[in-house]
C-alpha positions as CSV (number, residue, x, y, z in Angstrom):
1,M,-4.5,-1.9,-16.0
2,I,-2.9,-2.4,-12.3
3,L,-4.6,-5.2,-9.7
4,S,-4.4,-5.0,-6.4
5,V,-5.1,-7.8,-4.0
6,T,-5.6,-7.8,-0.4
7,P,-5.5,-11.7,0.5
8,T,-6.2,-11.9,4.3
9,N,-8.1,-9.9,6.3
10,K,-6.6,-11.4,9.1
11,C,-4.5,-9.4,11.6
12,D,-2.0,-10.6,14.5
13,K,-2.3,-7.3,16.0
14,E,-4.4,-7.5,19.2
15,N,-5.0,-4.4,19.4
16,R,-6.4,-3.6,15.8
17,C,-5.7,0.1,14.0
18,E,-8.9,2.0,13.8
19,Y,-8.2,3.1,10.4
20,C,-6.6,0.1,8.6
21,Y,-8.7,-1.7,6.3
22,L,-8.3,-5.4,8.3
23,S,-10.1,-3.8,10.8
24,Q,-13.2,-3.4,8.7
25,K,-13.9,-6.7,7.2
26,T,-14.5,-10.4,8.3
27,E,-14.9,-12.5,5.5
28,E,-12.4,-14.1,3.8
29,A,-12.4,-16.5,1.1
30,S,-10.7,-20.1,0.9
31,F,-6.9,-19.6,-1.2
32,E,-8.0,-22.0,-3.9
33,Q,-10.8,-19.3,-4.6
34,L,-8.4,-16.5,-4.0
35,Y,-6.1,-18.3,-6.1
36,Q,-8.5,-18.9,-8.9
37,K,-10.3,-16.1,-9.1
38,M,-6.6,-13.7,-9.6
39,S,-5.8,-16.1,-11.9
40,E,-9.0,-15.2,-13.7
41,L,-8.4,-11.4,-13.9
42,L,-4.7,-12.0,-14.8
43,E,-6.1,-12.9,-18.0
44,I,-8.6,-11.6,-18.4
45,H,-7.6,-8.1,-17.9
46,K,-3.8,-8.8,-18.1
47,P,-2.9,-6.3,-15.6
48,S,0.7,-4.9,-16.0
49,I,1.5,-4.5,-12.2
50,V,-0.4,-6.3,-9.3
51,T,-0.1,-4.9,-5.8
52,F,-0.3,-7.3,-2.7
53,A,-0.9,-6.1,0.9
54,Y,1.4,-8.2,3.2
55,N,0.6,-8.7,7.2
56,K,1.9,-11.9,9.2
57,G,-1.6,-13.1,9.4
58,F,-1.1,-14.9,6.1
59,S,0.8,-17.7,5.2
60,P,4.5,-17.1,3.6
61,D,4.5,-20.2,1.7
62,L,0.5,-19.1,0.1
63,F,1.8,-16.1,-0.4
64,G,4.8,-17.3,-2.3
65,K,2.1,-18.8,-4.7
66,L,-0.1,-15.6,-4.9
67,L,3.1,-14.0,-6.1
68,E,4.5,-16.6,-8.4
69,R,1.4,-16.3,-10.3
70,A,1.4,-12.7,-10.7
71,H,4.8,-12.3,-11.6
72,R,4.7,-14.8,-14.6
73,Q,2.5,-12.0,-16.0
74,A,3.5,-8.7,-14.6
75,E,5.6,-6.4,-12.4
76,V,4.5,-7.2,-8.5
77,S,4.5,-4.7,-6.0
78,V,3.7,-6.1,-2.5
79,T,3.3,-3.1,0.7
80,L,4.7,-5.2,4.2
81,Q,5.0,-4.4,7.5
82,T,8.9,-3.5,8.7
83,D,8.5,-6.9,11.3
84,C,7.4,-9.1,7.8
85,I,11.0,-8.7,6.2
86,M,12.5,-12.4,7.4
87,V,9.3,-14.1,5.7
88,F,10.4,-13.4,3.0
89,E,14.2,-14.9,1.8
90,S,12.3,-17.5,0.0
91,I,9.8,-15.9,-2.2
92,I,11.9,-12.4,-3.0
93,K,12.6,-13.6,-6.3
94,D,8.7,-12.9,-7.7
95,I,9.1,-9.7,-6.2
96,D,10.1,-6.2,-8.3
97,Y,8.6,-3.9,-5.8
98,V,8.8,-3.2,-2.0
99,A,7.1,-0.5,-0.4
100,L,7.8,-0.5,3.5
101,S,4.5,0.3,6.2
102,L,5.9,3.4,8.4
103,N,3.5,6.1,10.6
104,T,4.7,8.7,12.2
105,S,4.1,6.4,15.0
106,N,6.6,4.3,14.4
107,L,8.5,6.7,12.1
108,N,11.7,6.7,14.8
109,E,11.5,3.2,16.1
110,V,12.5,1.3,12.3
111,D,16.2,0.9,11.1
112,I,15.3,1.8,7.5
113,E,18.7,1.3,6.4
114,S,19.8,-2.1,7.6
115,I,16.0,-3.1,6.3
116,T,16.8,-2.3,2.6
117,N,20.6,-3.5,2.7
118,E,18.9,-6.6,3.6
119,L,16.2,-6.5,0.7
120,R,19.2,-5.3,-2.1
121,R,21.5,-8.0,-0.7
122,K,19.2,-10.8,-1.9
123,K,17.5,-9.5,-4.6
124,N,18.3,-5.9,-6.7
125,I,14.7,-4.8,-5.4
126,K,13.3,-1.7,-6.1
127,I,12.0,0.3,-2.5
128,G,9.5,2.4,-1.8
129,I,7.9,3.8,1.8
130,N,4.1,4.0,2.6
131,F,4.0,6.5,4.9
132,L,0.4,6.4,6.0
133,L,-0.6,10.0,8.0
134,N,-2.2,8.4,11.2
135,E,-1.2,11.4,12.5
136,L,0.2,14.8,11.3
137,P,4.1,14.7,12.1
138,T,5.3,18.2,12.2
139,L,7.2,19.2,9.0
140,R,10.5,19.5,10.8
141,D,10.2,15.5,11.5
142,I,9.3,14.5,8.2
143,I,11.8,15.8,6.6
144,A,14.9,15.2,8.7
145,F,14.0,11.7,8.1
146,F,13.5,12.0,4.6
147,K,17.2,14.0,4.3
148,N,18.2,10.9,6.3
149,Q,16.8,7.9,4.4
150,Q,16.2,9.0,0.9
151,D,19.4,6.9,-0.5
152,C,17.3,4.3,0.6
153,F,14.5,4.2,-1.2
154,E,13.0,5.4,-4.9
155,Q,9.5,6.6,-2.9
156,F,8.3,8.6,-0.6
157,H,4.6,7.5,-1.3
158,F,1.7,9.3,1.6
159,L,-1.4,8.0,2.1
160,I,-4.4,8.9,4.5
161,P,-6.7,6.3,6.6
162,K,-10.0,6.9,6.6
163,K,-11.3,11.1,6.1
164,Y,-13.6,10.6,9.1
165,C,-10.6,8.9,11.2
166,I,-7.4,11.3,10.9
167,P,-7.3,13.3,14.0
168,Y,-6.0,16.3,12.1
169,E,-7.3,18.7,9.4
170,L,-6.7,17.2,6.0
171,E,-5.3,20.8,5.0
172,D,-2.5,20.6,7.5
173,A,-1.9,17.1,6.2
174,I,-1.2,18.7,2.5
175,N,0.5,21.1,3.0
176,I,3.2,19.2,4.5
177,I,3.3,17.3,1.7
178,K,3.5,19.9,-0.7
179,I,6.4,21.5,1.0
180,M,8.0,17.9,0.3
181,K,7.1,17.9,-3.2
182,M,9.2,20.7,-3.8
183,M,12.2,19.9,-1.3
184,F,12.0,17.0,-2.9
185,P,11.1,16.3,-6.7
186,G,10.7,13.5,-8.2
187,K,11.0,11.1,-5.0
188,V,7.8,12.6,-3.3
189,F,3.9,10.9,-4.2
190,V,0.4,11.5,-3.1
191,D,-2.3,8.7,-3.8
192,E,-4.7,9.0,-6.3
193,C,-7.6,8.9,-4.4
194,L,-6.0,11.5,-2.3
195,K,-6.0,13.6,-4.8
196,T,-9.3,12.6,-6.2
197,I,-10.7,14.3,-2.2
198,I,-8.6,17.0,-2.6
199,T,-9.3,18.4,-6.0
200,N,-12.9,17.3,-6.3
201,T,-12.0,15.4,-9.6
202,P,-12.2,12.1,-11.1
203,C,-9.2,9.8,-9.9
204,S,-7.0,9.5,-13.1
205,R,-6.7,5.4,-12.2
206,N,-10.2,5.3,-13.6
207,G,-11.4,2.2,-15.2
208,N,-7.7,1.0,-14.5
209,L,-7.5,-0.4,-11.5
210,L,-9.4,-3.6,-9.9
211,S,-8.9,-4.7,-6.7
212,L,-9.3,-8.4,-5.2
213,N,-10.9,-8.3,-1.7
214,A,-9.5,-11.2,0.6
215,D,-13.4,-12.2,0.6
216,A,-13.0,-13.3,-3.8
217,S,-15.2,-10.0,-4.4
218,V,-13.4,-7.8,-7.1
219,T,-14.3,-3.9,-7.2
220,M,-13.5,-0.9,-9.7
221,C,-11.7,1.9,-8.4
222,S,-14.0,4.6,-10.1
223,F,-15.5,8.2,-9.3
224,A,-17.7,9.0,-11.7
225,D,-20.0,11.2,-10.8
226,N,-19.5,10.1,-7.1
227,D,-19.0,13.1,-4.1
228,D,-19.3,11.1,-0.9
229,E,-16.4,11.5,0.7
230,R,-16.1,8.6,2.9
231,I,-17.5,6.0,0.0
232,I,-14.5,7.6,-2.2
233,V,-12.1,6.2,0.4
234,E,-14.0,3.1,1.8
235,R,-13.8,1.7,-2.0
236,C,-10.0,2.2,-2.6
237,T,-8.7,-0.6,-0.2
238,Y,-5.1,0.2,-1.6
239,L,-5.6,3.4,0.0
240,L,-5.9,1.9,3.1
241,T,-2.9,-0.8,3.5
242,S,-0.8,0.1,6.3
């Protein structure tokens, strides 16, 4: 069982990205409600992994309390923007895996090596990249980036935004991903929800993923007998993490 936690709908970006799930919801529970609900889910379902999405719209101190609680019972994974690294100095002890959020727009604007070195200086931590295909990169650019950075991280994980927001043909993105998987076996992964859309088969996480949303509601990753691709994508908040 995986528990995915989205602590906040707040975002400090002035212009919100149309593909970001933070732009889609406004309701938000208090920290106490969120903490209590997460504790209940941890006790009842005993997930082996708890994943968090973080951005600067949430207090590092409160976020650290959520991490500490989750880390008592499970491995903790955090997806974060590259400009949020410094706020993690005091709470990195409760993180087992960090996924850095990149997309086509900022692919070559981030000093990955400096960031990963700084993280590993503080803790022997696993690091991956969540690459959001908000635009379609050229195959040459993505291969060059991967070759230069592959020693900095363990995984390269492809995500897509809402299917009806992407400004390219999904098939073109899949072709790039397939080539990347062949060139770098064992390091390139595709989100399970994306696999579901591509293959029209049930998600392998069906029944094994719970999402705790910022309003303290809980949804389950479940695609059985559901052909509506838009709803499929909207249900899985972790797919939309950017």
